[in-house]
C-alpha positions, 0 to 999 in steps of 0.5 A: 675711773681715775686713779689716786695718782691722776687725781693727786696730779690734777689737785697739785697745790689745791690745798695750799691755803687750807680746806676746800669744798667739794665744788672747789676740789672739782674746780681746781682739777678742772683748772689743772685740765683734768680729763673727764674721767678724773672730774667724773670720779671727783663728782662722787665726793659728798658735799663737804670741806676737805682739809687735804688730799688724804681726806678725799680717799675715805670717800673714794675708797674704790679708786685704785692707787695707780693703773 
């Protein structure tokens, strides 16, 4: 499983224009060449729109901050 630090690294700038959907979160991470384990972790997010990186964490509570 990915860490929050890894997820944040691969979503750098993704929220610059405002909220993005679950699909856009995953696409942004993929665009930033996120490894498969990061994409798999992001696939755990429920459908919805996320205003910023912090709004992901309640849905990924089991994801550790760092290794």
